[in-house]
PANUMAR-421210 format. One line per field, with one value per residue (C-alpha): residue in one letter; z, y, x; residue number from 1; chain. Coordinates in nm, 2 decimals, padded with zeros to 4 digits. Layout:
// PANUMAR-421210
type <- c(a | ...)
z <- c(Z | ...)
y <- c(Y | ...)
x <- c(X | ...)
seq <- c(NUM | ...)
mol <- c(A | ...)
// end
This chain:
// PANUMAR-421210
type <- c(m | k | r | l | f | l | f | v | m | i | f | i | l | v | f | a | i | t | s | s | s | v | s | s | q | g | k | t | t | t | l | t | f | w | t | f | q | q | l | h | k | e | f | m | d | d | a | v | a | t | w | n | v | a | n | p | n | k | q | i | q | l | k | s | s | v | y | k | d | d | e | m | a | n | k | l | l | i | a | l | q | a | g | v | g | a | p | d | i | a | d | v | n | i | n | v | f | p | n | y | l | k | g | t | t | v | s | l | v | p | l | n | d | i | v | e | p | v | l | n | k | v | v | k | s | r | l | d | n | y | f | k | d | g | n | y | y | g | i | p | t | h | v | g | a | t | v | m | y | y | n | t | e | i | m | d | k | a | g | v | n | i | d | d | i | v | t | w | k | d | y | v | e | a | g | k | k | v | v | a | k | t | g | k | p | m | t | t | v | e | v | l | g | n | w | t | f | q | p | l | i | s | q | r | g | s | d | i | f | d | k | n | g | k | v | i | l | d | n | e | t | n | i | n | v | l | q | e | i | v | d | w | v | y | k | d | k | i | a | i | p | a | p | g | g | l | h | g | s | e | e | y | w | g | f | m | n | k | g | g | a | a | s | v | m | m | p | m | w | f | m | g | r | f | v | n | y | m | p | d | l | k | g | k | i | a | i | r | p | l | p | r | w | t | e | g | g | n | r | s | a | g | m | g | g | t | g | t | v | i | t | i | q | c | k | n | q | e | l | a | k | e | f | l | s | a | a | k | l | s | r | e | g | s | i | k | i | w | t | k | l | g | f | d | p | v | r | w | d | v | w | d | a | p | e | m | s | e | p | n | e | f | t | d | y | f | v | n | g | t | e | i | f | n | v | l | l | k | v | k | d | e | i | n | q | v | n | i | t | e | n | y | t | a | a | i | d | l | i | k | s | v | v | a | f | k | a | l | k | e | r | s | l | t | p | e | e | v | l | k | q | v | a | d | e | l | r | a | m | e)
z <- c(-00.02 | 00.08 | -00.24 | -00.42 | -00.24 | -00.31 | -00.68 | -00.70 | -00.54 | -00.77 | -01.07 | -00.94 | -00.90 | -01.24 | -01.40 | -01.21 | -01.33 | -01.69 | -01.69 | -01.53 | -01.80 | -02.07 | -01.93 | -01.92 | -02.26 | -02.39 | -02.67 | -02.95 | -03.28 | -03.57 | -03.91 | -04.25 | -04.49 | -04.85 | -05.07 | -05.37 | -05.23 | -04.94 | -04.85 | -04.81 | -04.56 | -04.36 | -04.36 | -04.24 | -03.96 | -03.84 | -03.85 | -03.64 | -03.39 | -03.37 | -03.34 | -03.05 | -02.86 | -02.90 | -02.85 | -02.56 | -02.55 | -02.92 | -03.01 | -03.35 | -03.47 | -03.86 | -04.04 | -04.37 | -04.70 | -05.00 | -05.33 | -05.70 | -05.84 | -06.09 | -05.86 | -05.58 | -05.82 | -05.95 | -05.59 | -05.45 | -05.73 | -05.71 | -05.33 | -05.35 | -05.62 | -05.42 | -05.12 | -04.90 | -04.85 | -04.89 | -04.64 | -04.42 | -04.58 | -04.93 | -05.17 | -05.51 | -05.80 | -05.97 | -06.31 | -06.20 | -05.96 | -06.21 | -06.20 | -05.83 | -05.90 | -06.19 | -06.17 | -05.93 | -05.63 | -05.50 | -05.27 | -05.09 | -04.78 | -04.87 | -04.67 | -04.69 | -04.31 | -04.31 | -04.63 | -04.62 | -04.30 | -04.47 | -04.84 | -04.80 | -04.70 | -04.99 | -05.35 | -05.41 | -05.78 | -05.65 | -05.41 | -05.71 | -05.87 | -05.64 | -05.63 | -05.77 | -05.74 | -05.45 | -05.26 | -05.19 | -05.20 | -05.18 | -04.98 | -05.20 | -05.09 | -05.28 | -05.52 | -05.78 | -05.89 | -06.22 | -06.22 | -06.43 | -06.30 | -06.42 | -06.41 | -06.32 | -06.41 | -06.78 | -06.78 | -06.63 | -06.90 | -07.17 | -07.03 | -06.95 | -06.66 | -06.56 | -06.41 | -06.75 | -06.88 | -06.85 | -07.15 | -07.34 | -07.64 | -07.41 | -07.31 | -07.67 | -07.74 | -07.43 | -07.53 | -07.87 | -07.67 | -07.45 | -07.74 | -07.93 | -07.64 | -07.46 | -07.69 | -07.44 | -07.53 | -07.32 | -07.21 | -07.29 | -07.37 | -07.29 | -07.58 | -07.38 | -07.12 | -07.04 | -06.83 | -07.13 | -07.30 | -07.03 | -06.79 | -07.11 | -07.20 | -06.86 | -06.81 | -07.11 | -06.97 | -07.18 | -07.10 | -07.22 | -07.14 | -07.06 | -06.73 | -06.87 | -06.95 | -07.34 | -07.53 | -07.63 | -07.68 | -08.04 | -08.00 | -08.15 | -07.82 | -07.78 | -08.13 | -08.11 | -07.79 | -07.94 | -08.24 | -08.02 | -07.85 | -08.18 | -08.29 | -07.99 | -08.10 | -08.49 | -08.57 | -08.30 | -08.20 | -07.82 | -07.70 | -07.73 | -07.66 | -07.28 | -07.27 | -07.19 | -07.32 | -06.97 | -06.72 | -06.45 | -06.63 | -06.50 | -06.85 | -06.80 | -06.44 | -06.55 | -06.85 | -06.64 | -06.36 | -06.59 | -06.67 | -06.99 | -07.03 | -06.91 | -06.77 | -06.72 | -06.67 | -06.39 | -06.10 | -05.75 | -05.63 | -05.87 | -05.63 | -05.47 | -05.80 | -05.79 | -05.44 | -05.48 | -05.83 | -05.95 | -05.66 | -05.86 | -05.94 | -05.58 | -05.54 | -05.91 | -05.97 | -05.93 | -05.91 | -06.10 | -06.21 | -06.56 | -06.84 | -06.93 | -07.28 | -07.27 | -07.07 | -06.74 | -06.82 | -06.57 | -06.45 | -06.33 | -06.36 | -06.10 | -06.21 | -06.08 | -05.74 | -05.50 | -05.33 | -05.01 | -04.94 | -04.69 | -04.81 | -04.72 | -04.58 | -04.29 | -03.96 | -03.79 | -04.04 | -03.81 | -03.65 | -03.99 | -04.11 | -03.78 | -03.84 | -04.21 | -04.14 | -03.89 | -04.10 | -04.44 | -04.39 | -04.05 | -04.02 | -03.87 | -04.10 | -04.40 | -04.28 | -04.24 | -04.59 | -04.69 | -04.42 | -04.46 | -04.83 | -04.98 | -05.15 | -05.18 | -04.94 | -05.05 | -04.77 | -04.90 | -04.56 | -04.43 | -04.73 | -04.53 | -04.19 | -04.06 | -04.08 | -04.46 | -04.49 | -04.21 | -04.34 | -04.47 | -04.78 | -05.01 | -04.90 | -04.90 | -05.25 | -05.44 | -05.51 | -05.37 | -05.13 | -04.86 | -05.10 | -05.28 | -05.12 | -05.19 | -05.56 | -05.50 | -05.32 | -05.63 | -05.86 | -05.61 | -05.80 | -06.13 | -06.12 | -06.33 | -06.23 | -06.43 | -06.54 | -06.43 | -06.60 | -06.61 | -06.92 | -06.78 | -06.73 | -07.07 | -07.20 | -07.02 | -07.15 | -07.50 | -07.46 | -07.33 | -07.59 | -07.91 | -07.88 | -07.75 | -07.94 | -08.30 | -08.28 | -08.12 | -08.15 | -08.46 | -08.63 | -08.83 | -08.76 | -08.73 | -08.40 | -08.54 | -08.69 | -08.37 | -08.14 | -08.37 | -08.38 | -08.00 | -07.95 | -08.17 | -07.98 | -07.66 | -07.78 | -07.90 | -07.52 | -07.41)
y <- c(00.00 | 00.23 | 00.15 | 00.24 | 00.57 | 00.65 | 00.57 | 00.79 | 01.08 | 01.05 | 01.04 | 01.36 | 01.53 | 01.45 | 01.54 | 01.87 | 01.95 | 01.86 | 02.06 | 02.36 | 02.32 | 02.32 | 02.62 | 02.83 | 02.76 | 02.85 | 02.69 | 02.50 | 02.55 | 02.32 | 02.47 | 02.27 | 02.37 | 02.26 | 02.30 | 02.18 | 02.22 | 02.01 | 02.30 | 02.53 | 02.29 | 02.29 | 02.66 | 02.70 | 02.42 | 02.65 | 02.94 | 02.75 | 02.66 | 03.03 | 03.14 | 02.90 | 03.04 | 03.38 | 03.32 | 03.07 | 03.16 | 03.10 | 02.77 | 02.65 | 02.30 | 02.26 | 01.97 | 02.00 | 01.81 | 01.82 | 01.74 | 01.75 | 02.10 | 02.01 | 01.76 | 02.02 | 02.30 | 02.08 | 01.94 | 02.29 | 02.44 | 02.16 | 02.19 | 02.56 | 02.53 | 02.26 | 02.47 | 02.19 | 02.00 | 02.29 | 02.37 | 02.66 | 02.78 | 02.70 | 02.78 | 02.86 | 02.90 | 03.23 | 03.06 | 02.91 | 03.19 | 03.36 | 03.04 | 03.11 | 03.47 | 03.41 | 03.52 | 03.77 | 03.55 | 03.47 | 03.19 | 03.35 | 03.57 | 03.93 | 04.01 | 04.38 | 04.42 | 04.24 | 04.38 | 04.75 | 04.80 | 04.70 | 04.82 | 05.09 | 04.83 | 04.57 | 04.53 | 04.63 | 04.50 | 04.14 | 04.20 | 04.34 | 04.00 | 03.87 | 04.19 | 04.20 | 04.46 | 04.63 | 04.31 | 04.13 | 03.76 | 03.60 | 03.66 | 03.62 | 03.40 | 03.58 | 03.88 | 03.66 | 03.91 | 03.80 | 03.85 | 03.73 | 03.42 | 03.43 | 03.17 | 03.37 | 03.09 | 03.11 | 03.50 | 03.53 | 03.29 | 03.50 | 03.83 | 03.98 | 04.18 | 04.12 | 04.46 | 04.61 | 04.45 | 04.73 | 04.70 | 04.40 | 04.52 | 04.49 | 04.14 | 04.03 | 04.15 | 04.00 | 03.68 | 03.68 | 03.69 | 03.42 | 03.19 | 03.29 | 03.23 | 02.95 | 02.76 | 02.80 | 02.96 | 03.28 | 03.15 | 02.91 | 03.00 | 02.81 | 02.65 | 02.47 | 02.73 | 03.09 | 03.20 | 03.36 | 03.56 | 03.66 | 03.84 | 04.02 | 04.18 | 04.27 | 04.44 | 04.64 | 04.76 | 04.52 | 04.22 | 03.96 | 04.17 | 04.52 | 04.68 | 04.64 | 04.26 | 04.31 | 04.09 | 04.28 | 03.98 | 04.05 | 04.42 | 04.56 | 04.53 | 04.20 | 04.09 | 04.26 | 04.09 | 03.74 | 03.83 | 03.95 | 03.60 | 03.44 | 03.63 | 03.54 | 03.18 | 03.19 | 03.51 | 03.62 | 03.26 | 03.33 | 03.10 | 02.76 | 02.61 | 02.48 | 02.11 | 01.93 | 02.25 | 02.42 | 02.56 | 02.33 | 02.02 | 01.75 | 01.77 | 02.14 | 02.12 | 01.84 | 02.06 | 02.38 | 02.17 | 02.09 | 02.45 | 02.42 | 02.80 | 03.13 | 03.27 | 03.23 | 03.47 | 03.33 | 03.46 | 03.47 | 03.15 | 02.97 | 03.01 | 02.69 | 02.50 | 02.59 | 02.48 | 02.17 | 02.04 | 02.20 | 02.15 | 02.18 | 02.55 | 02.64 | 02.95 | 03.02 | 03.19 | 03.56 | 03.73 | 04.07 | 04.28 | 04.24 | 04.44 | 04.73 | 04.76 | 05.13 | 05.40 | 05.42 | 05.12 | 04.84 | 04.60 | 04.32 | 04.16 | 03.99 | 03.63 | 03.33 | 03.31 | 03.15 | 03.34 | 03.18 | 03.21 | 03.16 | 02.99 | 03.10 | 02.76 | 02.83 | 02.86 | 03.06 | 03.32 | 03.60 | 03.36 | 03.23 | 03.59 | 03.68 | 03.36 | 03.42 | 03.80 | 03.66 | 03.40 | 03.59 | 03.96 | 04.02 | 04.12 | 03.79 | 03.60 | 03.78 | 03.72 | 03.35 | 03.32 | 03.39 | 03.17 | 02.89 | 02.89 | 03.09 | 03.32 | 03.70 | 03.82 | 04.06 | 04.29 | 04.50 | 04.67 | 04.35 | 04.32 | 04.51 | 04.34 | 04.18 | 03.83 | 03.85 | 03.84 | 03.60 | 03.27 | 03.00 | 02.76 | 03.05 | 03.30 | 03.02 | 02.90 | 03.23 | 03.45 | 03.77 | 03.58 | 03.82 | 04.10 | 03.93 | 04.19 | 04.48 | 04.38 | 04.36 | 04.69 | 04.86 | 04.71 | 04.70 | 05.00 | 04.85 | 04.57 | 04.59 | 04.45 | 04.13 | 04.19 | 03.87 | 03.80 | 03.51 | 03.38 | 03.41 | 03.04 | 02.96 | 03.23 | 03.08 | 02.74 | 02.86 | 03.06 | 02.73 | 02.49 | 02.72 | 03.07 | 02.93 | 02.60 | 02.72 | 03.04 | 02.91 | 02.52 | 02.43 | 02.78 | 02.70 | 03.07 | 03.39 | 03.60 | 03.82 | 03.52 | 03.30 | 03.59 | 03.68 | 03.33 | 03.30 | 03.64 | 03.58 | 03.24 | 03.43 | 03.70 | 03.43 | 03.34 | 03.68)
x <- c(00.01 | 00.29 | 00.44 | 00.12 | 00.10 | 00.46 | 00.41 | 00.09 | 00.28 | 00.59 | 00.34 | 00.17 | 00.49 | 00.63 | 00.30 | 00.31 | 00.65 | 00.56 | 00.27 | 00.45 | 00.71 | 00.46 | 00.27 | 00.61 | 00.67 | 00.35 | 00.13 | 00.30 | 00.15 | 00.22 | 00.28 | 00.30 | 00.57 | 00.61 | 00.91 | 01.09 | 01.44 | 01.61 | 01.83 | 01.53 | 01.38 | 01.70 | 01.72 | 01.35 | 01.42 | 01.70 | 01.47 | 01.22 | 01.49 | 01.60 | 01.23 | 01.14 | 01.44 | 01.34 | 00.96 | 00.91 | 00.53 | 00.47 | 00.64 | 00.63 | 00.67 | 00.73 | 00.63 | 00.80 | 00.77 | 01.01 | 00.88 | 01.01 | 00.97 | 00.70 | 00.52 | 00.49 | 00.38 | 00.10 | 00.00 | 00.00 | -00.22 | -00.47 | -00.50 | -00.57 | -00.81 | -01.01 | -01.00 | -00.85 | -00.52 | -00.29 | 00.00 | 00.03 | 00.34 | 00.50 | 00.78 | 00.69 | 00.93 | 00.92 | 00.86 | 00.54 | 00.43 | 00.20 | -00.03 | -00.12 | -00.22 | -00.47 | -00.83 | -00.99 | -00.97 | -00.61 | -00.57 | -00.27 | -00.24 | -00.13 | 00.20 | 00.21 | 00.22 | 00.55 | 00.68 | 00.62 | 00.81 | 01.14 | 01.07 | 01.35 | 01.60 | 01.54 | 01.59 | 01.23 | 01.24 | 01.26 | 00.95 | 00.77 | 00.78 | 00.54 | 00.30 | -00.07 | -00.33 | -00.17 | -00.07 | 00.26 | 00.22 | 00.57 | 00.89 | 01.20 | 01.48 | 01.75 | 01.82 | 01.96 | 02.19 | 02.35 | 02.74 | 03.03 | 03.24 | 03.59 | 03.86 | 04.16 | 04.41 | 04.27 | 04.25 | 04.60 | 04.74 | 04.58 | 04.73 | 04.39 | 04.32 | 03.93 | 03.91 | 03.98 | 03.67 | 03.41 | 03.18 | 03.04 | 03.28 | 03.57 | 03.44 | 03.43 | 03.78 | 03.92 | 03.76 | 03.94 | 04.28 | 04.17 | 04.09 | 04.40 | 04.65 | 04.50 | 04.26 | 03.97 | 03.63 | 03.59 | 03.22 | 02.94 | 02.59 | 02.26 | 02.08 | 01.82 | 01.77 | 01.71 | 02.01 | 02.20 | 01.92 | 01.70 | 01.96 | 02.10 | 01.76 | 01.70 | 02.02 | 01.95 | 01.60 | 01.39 | 01.18 | 00.95 | 00.64 | 00.59 | 00.45 | 00.10 | 00.15 | 00.17 | 00.42 | 00.74 | 00.97 | 01.02 | 01.12 | 01.44 | 01.65 | 01.58 | 01.66 | 01.98 | 02.07 | 01.99 | 02.19 | 02.49 | 02.48 | 02.47 | 02.77 | 02.95 | 02.94 | 02.94 | 03.10 | 03.35 | 03.40 | 03.45 | 03.17 | 03.05 | 02.70 | 02.71 | 02.78 | 02.45 | 02.26 | 02.24 | 02.46 | 02.28 | 02.37 | 02.63 | 02.80 | 02.87 | 03.00 | 03.24 | 03.34 | 03.40 | 03.55 | 03.85 | 03.90 | 03.67 | 03.59 | 03.72 | 03.41 | 03.02 | 02.75 | 02.50 | 02.30 | 02.47 | 02.28 | 02.52 | 02.81 | 02.67 | 02.70 | 03.07 | 03.11 | 02.93 | 03.00 | 03.33 | 03.56 | 03.88 | 03.83 | 03.86 | 04.05 | 04.04 | 03.71 | 03.66 | 03.33 | 03.26 | 02.95 | 02.86 | 03.02 | 02.80 | 02.61 | 02.64 | 02.80 | 02.62 | 02.43 | 02.32 | 02.60 | 02.35 | 02.01 | 01.79 | 01.72 | 01.53 | 01.38 | 01.16 | 00.87 | 00.77 | 00.39 | 00.11 | -00.20 | -00.55 | -00.59 | -00.35 | -00.55 | -00.28 | -00.20 | -00.07 | 00.18 | 00.28 | 00.35 | 00.55 | 00.75 | 00.82 | 00.91 | 01.17 | 01.29 | 01.34 | 01.30 | 01.46 | 01.83 | 01.94 | 01.73 | 01.88 | 02.23 | 02.15 | 02.02 | 02.39 | 02.56 | 02.32 | 02.23 | 02.50 | 02.24 | 02.25 | 01.96 | 01.70 | 01.78 | 02.09 | 02.13 | 02.31 | 02.54 | 02.81 | 02.74 | 03.05 | 02.90 | 02.88 | 03.26 | 03.34 | 03.50 | 03.27 | 03.26 | 03.18 | 03.44 | 03.70 | 03.62 | 03.62 | 03.93 | 03.75 | 03.55 | 03.54 | 03.44 | 03.15 | 02.89 | 03.11 | 03.05 | 02.68 | 02.66 | 02.80 | 02.51 | 02.21 | 02.05 | 02.11 | 01.86 | 01.56 | 01.23 | 01.10 | 00.74 | 00.55 | 00.24 | -00.01 | 00.17 | 00.53 | 00.55 | 00.47 | 00.70 | 01.00 | 00.93 | 00.91 | 01.24 | 01.40 | 01.25 | 01.24 | 01.41 | 01.75 | 01.75 | 01.64 | 01.87 | 02.17 | 02.19 | 01.99 | 02.01 | 01.71 | 01.55 | 01.72 | 01.69 | 01.41 | 01.23 | 01.22 | 01.15 | 00.84 | 00.72 | 00.73 | 00.59 | 00.30 | 00.23 | 00.23 | 00.00 | -00.24 | -00.27 | -00.37)
seq <- c(1 | 2 | 3 | 4 | 5 | 6 | 7 | 8 | 9 | 10 | 11 | 12 | 13 | 14 | 15 | 16 | 17 | 18 | 19 | 20 | 21 | 22 | 23 | 24 | 25 | 26 | 27 | 28 | 29 | 30 | 31 | 32 | 33 | 34 | 35 | 36 | 37 | 38 | 39 | 40 | 41 | 42 | 43 | 44 | 45 | 46 | 47 | 48 | 49 | 50 | 51 | 52 | 53 | 54 | 55 | 56 | 57 | 58 | 59 | 60 | 61 | 62 | 63 | 64 | 65 | 66 | 67 | 68 | 69 | 70 | 71 | 72 | 73 | 74 | 75 | 76 | 77 | 78 | 79 | 80 | 81 | 82 | 83 | 84 | 85 | 86 | 87 | 88 | 89 | 90 | 91 | 92 | 93 | 94 | 95 | 96 | 97 | 98 | 99 | 100 | 101 | 102 | 103 | 104 | 105 | 106 | 107 | 108 | 109 | 110 | 111 | 112 | 113 | 114 | 115 | 116 | 117 | 118 | 119 | 120 | 121 | 122 | 123 | 124 | 125 | 126 | 127 | 128 | 129 | 130 | 131 | 132 | 133 | 134 | 135 | 136 | 137 | 138 | 139 | 140 | 141 | 142 | 143 | 144 | 145 | 146 | 147 | 148 | 149 | 150 | 151 | 152 | 153 | 154 | 155 | 156 | 157 | 158 | 159 | 160 | 161 | 162 | 163 | 164 | 165 | 166 | 167 | 168 | 169 | 170 | 171 | 172 | 173 | 174 | 175 | 176 | 177 | 178 | 179 | 180 | 181 | 182 | 183 | 184 | 185 | 186 | 187 | 188 | 189 | 190 | 191 | 192 | 193 | 194 | 195 | 196 | 197 | 198 | 199 | 200 | 201 | 202 | 203 | 204 | 205 | 206 | 207 | 208 | 209 | 210 | 211 | 212 | 213 | 214 | 215 | 216 | 217 | 218 | 219 | 220 | 221 | 222 | 223 | 224 | 225 | 226 | 227 | 228 | 229 | 230 | 231 | 232 | 233 | 234 | 235 | 236 | 237 | 238 | 239 | 240 | 241 | 242 | 243 | 244 | 245 | 246 | 247 | 248 | 249 | 250 | 251 | 252 | 253 | 254 | 255 | 256 | 257 | 258 | 259 | 260 | 261 | 262 | 263 | 264 | 265 | 266 | 267 | 268 | 269 | 270 | 271 | 272 | 273 | 274 | 275 | 276 | 277 | 278 | 279 | 280 | 281 | 282 | 283 | 284 | 285 | 286 | 287 | 288 | 289 | 290 | 291 | 292 | 293 | 294 | 295 | 296 | 297 | 298 | 299 | 300 | 301 | 302 | 303 | 304 | 305 | 306 | 307 | 308 | 309 | 310 | 311 | 312 | 313 | 314 | 315 | 316 | 317 | 318 | 319 | 320 | 321 | 322 | 323 | 324 | 325 | 326 | 327 | 328 | 329 | 330 | 331 | 332 | 333 | 334 | 335 | 336 | 337 | 338 | 339 | 340 | 341 | 342 | 343 | 344 | 345 | 346 | 347 | 348 | 349 | 350 | 351 | 352 | 353 | 354 | 355 | 356 | 357 | 358 | 359 | 360 | 361 | 362 | 363 | 364 | 365 | 366 | 367 | 368 | 369 | 370 | 371 | 372 | 373 | 374 | 375 | 376 | 377 | 378 | 379 | 380 | 381 | 382 | 383 | 384 | 385 | 386 | 387 | 388 | 389 | 390 | 391 | 392 | 393 | 394 | 395 | 396 | 397 | 398 | 399 | 400 | 401 | 402 | 403 | 404 | 405 | 406 | 407 | 408 | 409 | 410 | 411 | 412 | 413 | 414 | 415 | 416 | 417 | 418 | 419 | 420 | 421 | 422 | 423 | 424 | 425 | 426 | 427 | 428 | 429 | 430)
mol <- c(A | A | A | A | A | A | A | A | A | A | A | A | A | A | A | A | A | A | A | A | A | A | A | A | A | A | A | A | A | A | A | A | A | A | A | A | A | A | A | A | A | A | A | A | A | A | A | A | A | A | A | A | A | A | A | A | A | A | A | A | A | A | A | A | A | A | A | A | A | A | A | A | A | A | A | A | A | A | A | A | A | A | A | A | A | A | A | A | A | A | A | A | A | A | A | A | A | A | A | A | A | A | A | A | A | A | A | A | A | A | A | A | A | A | A | A | A | A | A | A | A | A | A | A | A | A | A | A | A | A | A | A | A | A | A | A | A | A | A | A | A | A | A | A | A | A | A | A | A | A | A | A | A | A | A | A | A | A | A | A | A | A | A | A | A | A | A | A | A | A | A | A | A | A | A | A | A | A | A | A | A | A | A | A | A | A | A | A | A | A | A | A | A | A | A | A | A | A | A | A | A | A | A | A | A | A | A | A | A | A | A | A | A | A | A | A | A | A | A | A | A | A | A | A | A | A | A | A | A | A | A | A | A | A | A | A | A | A | A | A | A | A | A | A | A | A | A | A | A | A | A | A | A | A | A | A | A | A | A | A | A | A | A | A | A | A | A | A | A | A | A | A | A | A | A | A | A | A | A | A | A | A | A | A | A | A | A | A | A | A | A | A | A | A | A | A | A | A | A | A | A | A | A | A | A | A | A | A | A | A | A | A | A | A | A | A | A | A | A | A | A | A | A | A | A | A | A | A | A | A | A | A | A | A | A | A | A | A | A | A | A | A | A | A | A | A | A | A | A | A | A | A | A | A | A | A | A | A | A | A | A | A | A | A | A | A | A | A | A | A | A | A | A | A | A | A | A | A | A | A | A | A | A | A | A | A | A | A | A | A | A | A | A | A | A | A | A | A | A | A | A | A | A | A | A | A | A | A | A | A | A | A | A | A | A | A | A | A | A | A | A | A | A | A | A | A | A | A | A | A)
// end
């Protein structure tokens, strides 16, 4: 009997301590999160751990699911259309983001109250990608500032100082020296992708659509840009089609890792590809702004992106917004976008923070690793907005499958012909 009494008392004491502990921590709210990138999941897991330390009375448990890109996009769209089964928070690739803004009713939560307080501290053009009818619906993961990655070993062998390359004309002339003295191409161009053509038209102030959503893909600027790319390959002979057709292919990474080309133009998020897939280039790659098209012209373009959204099916929208703000828009969260993901955070006011130049795998890899964000500070006001419309997804698909391929790989159509063909196809969708 005494043993039973002692057991009961111990049980009551343990229950009281546990209850007290739960009470002192406050309520734990479960939020669901869908993404198409394992690294994004790990970033959000870290953000939850940071949040829970700072908010003992508003604990969060994040249940994450990682899907393949296309699978997640379709699954999320179906759940939002059905009105049931969607997560609380989700990552949406910029290429398909317009699909979630179609129609008069948007199934995403407006995020103005967490965006507007920091608008003077961010690269606003990147927030505008997720804007419709007065509301911001997505929080970017990065700026995606396009830069030039130079292989300094090859450039030095050719006797070219990369800091003397100011304009694209300079770049072409430097490329001819590189080819003549090293036998290496100056660069590669995508023939199955959009990462060569699209940044260059954006840099020149052009786009696929204008601000009113009208198709301008076949305008004179874009024709001239595509002709310039064709000339790099077939006239100036400073470029070759990217092995595998894309700068994101395994064939390309293997080619570059062996010193295949002297440079490549890609967004800042491509740093991770160098670190992970081209280890032999460590200590050889320097990052610089893009050459200018004209005197005083832009030296970068914002490309790619992931907009993190809150769906209207979320039952704890205010908590989700507070958490999302802390994870991706706060000063601490923005710094972690760099230290955890190697991305250029949309908040430019952290680019000169001491943490941004502290040693990590990215600063150790690149020649000017501790000065990467000094490069970005020079070009932060030279990044144009990309006009996202309901047909943007279709446009990107056509640029990849038709424009780049027929003009650069197959050469079955001239730049003017292929751009007009695709532009007319997009106009028919309006």
